[in-house]
C-alpha positions as CSV (number, residue, x, y, z in Angstrom):
1,M,165.6,48.4,-22.2
2,K,169.1,48.1,-20.7
3,K,171.8,46.1,-22.4
4,E,172.3,44.1,-19.2
5,E,168.6,43.0,-19.2
6,L,167.8,39.5,-20.4
7,Q,165.1,39.5,-23.1
8,A,165.1,35.9,-24.4
9,I,166.1,32.3,-23.7
10,I,166.8,30.0,-26.6
11,F,166.6,26.3,-25.8
12,D,168.0,23.2,-27.4
13,L,165.3,20.5,-27.0
14,D,166.7,17.0,-26.5
15,G,168.6,16.8,-23.2
16,V,167.6,20.3,-22.2
17,I,163.8,20.2,-22.2
18,A,163.0,16.6,-23.2
19,D,164.2,13.5,-21.6
20,T,165.0,11.8,-24.9
21,I,168.8,11.2,-24.8
22,H,168.2,7.5,-24.0
23,L,166.0,7.3,-27.0
24,Y,168.7,8.8,-29.2
25,Y,171.1,6.3,-27.6
26,R,168.9,3.4,-28.6
27,A,168.5,4.7,-32.2
28,N,172.2,5.4,-32.6
29,K,173.3,2.1,-31.0
30,K,171.2,0.3,-33.5
31,V,173.3,1.9,-36.3
32,A,176.5,1.0,-34.4
33,D,175.3,-2.6,-34.0
34,Q,174.6,-2.9,-37.7
35,L,178.1,-1.7,-38.4
36,N,179.6,-3.9,-35.6
37,V,181.0,-0.8,-34.0
38,S,181.3,-0.2,-30.2
39,F,179.0,2.6,-28.9
40,S,178.9,4.4,-25.5
41,E,176.8,7.0,-23.7
42,E,179.7,9.4,-23.9
43,L,179.9,9.1,-27.7
44,N,176.1,9.4,-27.9
45,Q,176.3,12.7,-26.0
46,R,179.0,14.0,-28.3
47,L,176.6,13.4,-31.2
48,Q,173.9,15.6,-29.8
49,G,172.9,18.4,-32.2
50,I,174.6,16.8,-35.2
51,S,172.7,15.9,-38.4
52,R,171.7,12.3,-39.0
53,M,174.1,11.8,-41.9
54,R,177.0,13.2,-39.9
55,T,176.0,11.0,-37.0
56,V,176.2,7.9,-39.2
57,E,179.6,9.0,-40.5
58,L,181.0,9.5,-37.0
59,I,179.6,6.2,-35.7
60,A,181.2,4.4,-38.7
61,A,184.4,6.2,-38.1
62,Q,184.7,4.7,-34.7
63,G,185.3,1.3,-36.4
64,N,187.0,2.7,-39.5
65,V,184.0,1.5,-41.5
66,H,183.8,3.0,-45.0
67,L,180.3,3.6,-46.3
68,T,179.0,4.8,-49.7
69,V,176.7,7.8,-49.8
70,E,173.8,5.4,-50.5
71,Q,174.7,3.3,-47.4
72,K,174.9,6.4,-45.2
73,E,171.5,7.6,-46.5
74,E,169.9,4.3,-45.8
75,L,171.3,4.0,-42.3
76,A,170.2,7.6,-41.5
77,Y,166.7,6.9,-42.8
78,E,166.5,3.7,-40.7
79,K,167.8,5.5,-37.7
80,N,165.2,8.2,-37.9
81,K,162.4,5.7,-38.6
82,H,163.4,3.8,-35.4
83,Y,163.6,7.1,-33.4
84,Q,160.2,8.1,-34.6
85,A,158.8,4.8,-33.4
86,L,160.3,5.4,-30.0
87,I,159.0,9.0,-29.5
88,R,155.4,7.9,-30.1
89,E,155.3,7.0,-26.4
90,I,156.4,10.5,-25.2
91,T,154.2,12.3,-22.7
92,E,154.5,15.3,-20.4
93,D,156.3,12.9,-18.0
94,H,159.3,13.1,-20.4
95,L,159.9,16.7,-19.5
96,L,163.2,17.0,-17.7
97,P,163.1,17.9,-13.9
98,G,162.4,21.5,-13.2
99,I,161.7,22.5,-16.8
100,K,158.0,23.0,-16.6
101,M,158.4,25.4,-13.7
102,L,161.2,27.2,-15.6
103,L,159.0,27.7,-18.6
104,E,156.1,28.9,-16.5
105,D,158.4,31.4,-14.6
106,C,159.9,32.7,-17.9
107,K,156.4,33.2,-19.3
108,K,155.2,35.1,-16.1
109,Q,158.3,37.4,-16.3
110,G,157.8,38.2,-20.0
111,I,161.0,36.5,-21.1
112,K,160.7,35.4,-24.8
113,M,161.5,31.7,-25.5
114,G,162.5,29.9,-28.6
115,I,163.6,26.4,-29.6
116,A,166.7,25.8,-31.7
117,S,166.8,22.1,-32.2
118,S,168.6,20.1,-34.9
119,S,165.9,17.5,-34.8
120,S,163.4,17.3,-37.6
121,N,161.2,15.6,-35.1
122,A,161.2,18.6,-32.7
123,N,157.5,19.6,-33.4
124,T,156.3,16.1,-32.7
125,V,158.2,16.0,-29.4
126,I,157.0,19.5,-28.4
127,D,153.4,18.6,-29.0
128,A,153.7,15.3,-27.1
129,L,155.2,17.2,-24.2
130,G,152.3,19.7,-24.3
131,I,154.5,22.8,-24.2
132,R,154.0,24.5,-27.5
133,S,152.2,27.4,-26.0
134,F,155.3,28.5,-24.0
135,F,157.4,29.2,-27.1
136,D,157.4,32.4,-29.3
137,C,159.4,30.6,-32.0
138,I,160.4,27.1,-33.0
139,V,163.1,27.2,-35.7
140,D,162.4,24.9,-38.6
141,V,165.7,23.0,-39.0
142,R,164.7,22.0,-42.6
143,K,165.2,25.7,-43.5
144,I,168.6,25.9,-41.9
145,K,171.5,25.7,-44.4
146,K,174.3,25.0,-42.0
147,G,173.8,22.8,-38.9
148,K,175.5,23.0,-35.5
149,P,178.3,23.8,-34.8
150,D,177.4,26.6,-37.2
151,P,175.6,29.4,-35.3
152,E,172.9,29.8,-38.0
153,I,170.1,28.1,-36.0
154,F,170.6,30.2,-32.9
155,L,170.9,33.5,-34.9
156,T,167.7,32.5,-36.7
157,A,165.9,32.0,-33.4
158,A,167.0,35.4,-32.2
159,D,165.8,37.0,-35.4
160,Q,162.4,35.3,-35.2
161,L,162.1,36.4,-31.6
162,K,163.0,39.9,-32.8
163,V,165.7,40.1,-30.1
164,K,169.4,41.0,-30.6
165,P,171.8,38.0,-29.9
166,D,173.5,39.9,-27.1
167,A,170.1,40.0,-25.2
168,C,169.8,36.2,-25.3
169,V,170.8,33.3,-23.2
170,A,171.1,29.9,-25.1
171,I,171.0,26.6,-23.3
172,E,172.5,23.5,-24.7
173,D,173.7,20.0,-23.7
174,G,175.7,19.2,-26.8
175,E,179.2,20.1,-27.7
176,A,178.2,21.1,-31.2
177,G,175.5,23.4,-29.9
178,I,177.9,25.1,-27.4
179,K,180.4,25.8,-30.2
180,A,177.5,27.3,-32.2
181,I,176.4,29.6,-29.3
182,N,179.9,30.7,-28.6
183,Q,180.2,32.1,-32.1
184,T,177.4,34.5,-31.3
185,D,177.0,37.3,-28.8
186,M,174.7,35.1,-26.7
187,V,175.5,33.9,-23.2
188,S,175.9,30.1,-23.1
189,I,174.6,27.8,-20.4
190,G,175.6,24.1,-20.6
191,V,173.7,21.1,-19.2
192,G,175.3,17.9,-18.2
193,K,178.6,16.3,-17.0
194,Y,180.1,15.8,-20.5
195,L,180.5,19.5,-21.2
196,R,183.6,21.4,-20.1
197,E,183.0,24.2,-17.7
198,E,185.5,26.4,-19.4
199,D,183.5,26.2,-22.7
200,V,180.4,27.9,-21.3
201,N,179.5,30.9,-19.2
202,F,177.8,28.6,-16.8
203,R,177.2,24.9,-16.4
204,V,174.8,22.8,-14.4
205,Y,174.7,19.0,-14.1
206,S,171.0,18.8,-13.9
207,T,168.0,20.8,-15.2
208,T,166.8,21.1,-11.6
209,D,169.5,23.8,-11.3
210,L,168.0,26.0,-14.1
211,H,166.1,28.8,-12.5
212,V,165.2,32.2,-13.9
213,K,166.9,34.0,-11.0
214,T,170.2,32.1,-11.7
215,I,169.9,32.5,-15.5
216,K,169.5,36.3,-15.1
217,E,172.4,36.5,-12.7
218,V,174.6,34.6,-15.2
219,F,173.5,36.8,-18.0
220,E,174.1,40.0,-16.1
221,K,177.6,39.0,-14.9
222,A,178.6,37.8,-18.4
223,R,177.5,41.2,-19.8
224,K,179.6,43.0,-17.2
225,G,182.6,40.7,-18.0
226,T,182.7,38.9,-14.6
227,D,182.5,35.2,-13.9
228,Y,179.6,33.6,-12.3
229,N,180.8,31.1,-9.7
230,S,178.0,28.7,-9.0
231,A,177.4,26.6,-5.9
232,Y,175.7,23.7,-7.6
233,T,176.4,20.2,-6.3
234,K,178.3,17.8,-8.6
235,N,176.5,14.5,-9.0
């Protein structure tokens, strides 16, 4: 197989496949409200891919609130408990636009697919969305020693897929995830308006712009050392 040929796509879950960012917002804002700290959608996006404990620490830091380890653990536990209650209502309707078709096309073309999510609830969400059969691996975050922005979870996914990192594209919506991908030989694709275009090989504002043809072109141009100039519409 040629080096320039795409063999696998590794996906983040929340904000890339699953329309769950608003649920994270509600769970995170509850923490912020308890600490009497202001919270925004932009801050919520920056927290994507970060562990629960670190999320609590960063929310507290917004208001210069100092917490003990025990307080952080309690808030992290309550945050996850609240989020778990919210995701009980998830159905296939919570797939982001265009994702089902993308997964189907990748499957048809023999492109391996993996999930590299920092969420310990990933399997629950994947089953609720009805998409488990598309994936060749789902990394168990509980077995990952270092979370994003460390690249361990993406390298683990490539290893489980039995594909070299330089034959992979990884798709993320979070800043921590992009930093992790960029420490590997993978090609990075970012989703959403909060990511900087210069930090990724390619960026889209909406998952509707994620197509196998485009992803392959981005991968091939990145491997040849040339830029991919997209013509997507900014929303």
